[in-house]
VEXGU-752748 format. One line per field, with one value per residue: residue number from 1; x, z, y of N, C-alpha, C, O, CB in turn. Coordinates in pm, whole numbers, plus 32768, in hexadecimal, padded with zeros to 4 digits. Glycine has a CB too. Example, Ala and Ser with C-alpha at 12.3 -4.5 7.8 and 13.67 -1.06 7.14 Angstrom:
nr [1, 2]
n_px [8527, 8505]
n_pz [830C, 82C4]
n_py [7DC7, 7F1F]
ca_px [84CE, 8557]
ca_pz [830C, 82CA]
ca_py [7E3E, 7F96]
c_px [8528, 850A]
c_pz [830C, 8313]
c_py [7EB6, 8003]
o_px [8590, 853D]
o_pz [834E, 8324]
o_py [7EB4, 8072]
cb_px [846B, 8580]
cb_pz [8389, 823C]
cb_py [7E41, 7FC4]
This chain:
nr [1, 2, 3, 4, 5, 6, 7, 8, 9, 10, 11, 12, 13, 14, 15, 16, 17, 18, 19, 20, 21, 22, 23, 24, 25, 26, 27, 28, 29, 30, 31, 32, 33, 34, 35, 36, 37, 38, 39, 40, 41, 42, 43, 44, 45, 46, 47, 48, 49, 50, 51, 52, 53, 54, 55, 56]
n_px [0C6A, 0C71, 0D32, 0CA2, 0B4C, 0A8E, 09F6, 0A81, 0B76, 0B22, 0AC6, 0BB1, 0C63, 0D68, 0D4F, 0D6F, 0DC3, 0E31, 0F11, 0F9B, 0FD2, 1073, 1150, 11AE, 11F4, 12BD, 1380, 13AC, 141C, 14FD, 1655, 1756, 1808, 176C, 16F7, 17BF, 182F, 1903, 1919, 190C, 17FE, 1760, 17AF, 1773, 1686, 159B, 14F3, 13F5, 1301, 125A, 11BF, 1172, 1093, 0FD0, 0EF5, 0F1E]
n_pz [B0D7, AF99, AE68, AD9D, AD71, AE64, ADE5, ACF4, AD54, ADC4, ACDF, AC51, ACEC, AD44, AD32, AE06, AD60, AC89, AD09, AD53, AC55, ABEC, AC9C, AC70, AB61, AB6A, ABFF, AB64, AA78, AACE, AAD5, AAE6, ABBB, AC82, ACF6, AD6D, AEA1, AF1F, AEB1, AE9E, AE79, AED9, AFE1, B046, AFD8, AECD, AEAE, AE88, AF52, AFC1, B0AC, B0E6, B054, B0AF, B1AD, B2E2]
n_py [C90D, C87B, C884, C812, C7A8, C6E8, C624, C605, C5A3, C4AE, C42B, C40C, C384, C29F, C13E, C019, BF4B, BFDC, C04B, BF61, BEF5, BFC2, BFC1, BEBB, BECA, BF8E, BF09, BE23, BE86, BF06, BF68, BE6B, BE95, BEFF, BE28, BD9F, BD36, BDB4, BEAA, C014, C083, BFAB, BF9E, C09F, C0F2, C13A, C206, C1B7, C14B, C049, C026, C127, C152, C0AA, C045, BF9C]
ca_px [0C35, 0CC7, 0D32, 0C37, 0AD5, 0A88, 09C1, 0AEF, 0BD5, 0AE6, 0ABF, 0C37, 0CB7, 0DA2, 0D19, 0DD4, 0DF9, 0E88, 0F8F, 0FDF, 1006, 10DE, 11C3, 11E1, 1233, 1339, 13E2, 13C8, 146E, 156B, 16DA, 177F, 184B, 1708, 16D3, 1836, 1821, 1973, 191C, 18DE, 176C, 1727, 17CB, 173D, 1603, 1590, 148E, 1372, 12EB, 11DA, 1174, 113E, 1014, 0F76, 0EE0, 0F28]
ca_pz [B050, AF35, ADE7, AD4F, ADC3, AE9F, AD7E, AC97, AD9A, ADD0, AC59, AC1B, AD51, AD20, AD79, AE38, ACEC, AC42, AD53, AD47, ABCC, ABDF, ACE6, AC2A, AAE5, AB8E, AC2A, AAF5, AA13, AB0F, AAB2, AB39, AC37, ACE9, AD34, ADB1, AF2F, AF4C, AE69, AEEA, AE80, AF2E, B06C, B072, AF9E, AE45, AEAD, AE82, AFD2, AFBC, B126, B0E7, B00D, B0E4, B23E, B317]
ca_py [C908, C83C, C8C9, C7D3, C78D, C662, C5CA, C5E8, C54D, C429, C3EF, C3F6, C343, C21E, C0CA, BFBC, BF03, C03A, C053, BEE0, BEEC, C025, BF91, BE45, BEF8, BFD3, BEA5, BDC8, BEC8, BF4D, BF33, BDF9, BEBE, BF1B, BDA9, BD6D, BD5A, BE06, BF2A, C088, C08E, BF44, BFC1, C120, C109, C170, C270, C177, C10A, C003, C03D, C1AF, C153, C045, C041, BF14]
c_px [0C9E, 0CC9, 0CC8, 0BC2, 0ADB, 0A56, 0A2F, 0B53, 0BA1, 0AE5, 0B49, 0C96, 0CED, 0D62, 0D8D, 0E15, 0E55, 0F11, 0FDF, 101E, 107D, 115D, 1202, 122B, 12BA, 13A5, 140C, 1429, 14E1, 15F0, 1705, 17BF, 17E9, 16E1, 1748, 1830, 1892, 1979, 18E9, 1845, 172D, 173D, 177D, 16B9, 1609, 152F, 1402, 1361, 1260, 1184, 113A, 10B3, 0FAD, 0F6E, 0EEA, 0EC9]
c_pz [AFF3, AEB7, AD89, ADAC, ADFC, AE39, AD1B, ACD7, ADA5, AD48, AC24, AC7D, AD1C, AD71, ADAF, ADC4, AC9A, AC85, AD48, ACBD, ABB8, AC23, AC9F, ABAB, AB03, ABB5, ABB5, AA90, AA4E, AADC, AB14, ABBC, ACA5, AD34, AD82, AE44, AF65, AF08, AEC1, AEEC, AEDB, AFC1, B09B, B031, AF15, AE3F, AEA3, AF02, AFD1, B036, B12E, B0A7, B04A, B17C, B26B, B389]
c_py [C8CC, C890, C88F, C7B6, C700, C5FD, C5A3, C589, C4BE, C3E2, C3C9, C3B3, C2BE, C1B0, C076, BF71, BF5C, C040, BFD2, BED0, BF49, BFF4, BF18, BE6D, BF3B, BF6F, BE4C, BE05, BF1A, BF15, BEC7, BE26, BEE3, BE9C, BD6C, BD97, BDB0, BE8E, BF9B, C093, C026, BF64, C03B, C145, C14A, C1E4, C238, C128, C0CC, C023, C0C9, C1B5, C0F6, C04F, BFB0, BF03]
o_px [0D16, 0C6B, 0C99, 0BD3, 0B24, 0A87, 0A38, 0B7F, 0BEC, 0B00, 0B54, 0D0E, 0CAA, 0D44, 0E01, 0E8E, 0EBD, 0F78, 1059, 1090, 10E1, 11CA, 127C, 1297, 131C, 1419, 1482, 147E, 151E, 15F9, 16DC, 17AD, 180E, 16B0, 1734, 182C, 1883, 19D3, 18A3, 180D, 16CE, 16E7, 174A, 1680, 166C, 151C, 13A1, 13AD, 11FC, 110C, 10D8, 1067, 0F3B, 0FD2, 0EC3, 0EC2]
o_pz [AFFE, AE9D, AD2F, AE26, ADC9, AE35, ACF2, AC98, AD91, AD40, ABD1, AC64, ACD2, ADE7, AD8A, ADC3, AC6A, AC42, AD37, ACB1, AB7B, ABEB, AC93, AB8F, AABE, AB8F, ABA6, AA59, AA08, AABC, AB89, AC22, AD1A, ADA4, ADD1, AE61, AFCE, AF23, AF24, AF57, AF22, B015, B10B, B051, AEEE, ADD4, AEB5, AF1C, AFE0, B029, B176, B0C0, B01B, B1C1, B223, B3C4]
o_py [C8E8, C8DB, C8D4, C7AD, C6AA, C58C, C530, C529, C45E, C36A, C36E, C3AC, C277, C1C1, C08C, BF5B, BF2E, C03A, BFD5, BEA4, BF23, BFFD, BF10, BE38, BF23, BF7F, BE2D, BDC0, BF6A, BE9E, BEC8, BDE3, BEE6, BEA3, BD10, BE0E, BDEF, BEDD, BF84, C0AA, C045, BF49, C03D, C1AE, C189, C21E, C282, C0CA, C112, C03A, C0DF, C212, C0F3, C05F, BF54, BE97]
cb_px [0C0B, 0C98, 0DBC, 0C6A, 0A54, 0A2C, 094B, 0B35, 0BF2, 0A58, 0A7B, 0C71, 0C67, 0E3B, 0CBF, 0D97, 0D88, 0E49, 0F74, 0F7D, 0F98, 10B2, 119B, 116E, 11D6, 1320, 13A9, 1347, 1417, 1562, 1743, 17E1, 18A6, 168C, 16A4, 18B8, 1818, 19F4, 18C7, 191A, 1732, 1764, 185E, 179F, 15B2, 1565, 14A7, 1363, 12FB, 11F1, 11CB, 119E, 102A, 0FA4, 0E55, 0FB7]
cb_pz [B020, AF17, ADA6, AD09, AD6F, AF1A, AD34, AC6B, AE26, AE08, ABF8, ABF0, ADD3, AD34, AD1C, AE9E, AC95, AC3D, ADE6, AD63, AB66, AC1A, AD75, AC08, AA9B, AC01, AC9C, AAB0, A9BE, ABAA, AAAF, AAEC, AC1C, ACAC, ACCA, AD6D, AF81, AF34, ADE9, AEAE, ADF6, AF0C, B07E, B056, AFF9, ADE5, AE3B, AE03, B047, AFB2, B19E, B09F, AF7E, B0BB, B266, B344]
cb_py [C995, C7AC, C8C0, C74F, C7A0, C662, C60C, C66A, C585, C432, C44F, C479, C32C, C220, C074, BF58, BECE, C0C7, C073, BE6D, BF0C, C0AC, BF6B, BDE4, BF5B, C036, BE4F, BDA1, BF21, BF40, BFA5, BDA2, BF33, BF5C, BD47, BDA1, BCDE, BDBD, BF21, C108, C082, BEBC, BFDC, C18A, C15E, C103, C2CF, C11A, C16D, BF6B, C024, C20E, C12E, BFB9, C07E, BEF4]
């Protein structure tokens, strides 16, 4: 059982576009050191995993 009803979950579920927009926004406005390939976040991750939200 979910804390919310199935109908609520379906009505409030994120779409693929919502996720794409969220990821793009997070990357676009990330501090420059997140884009540096030698930085700690680039090596070990920022906590945002695109593949976690998408089936292949």
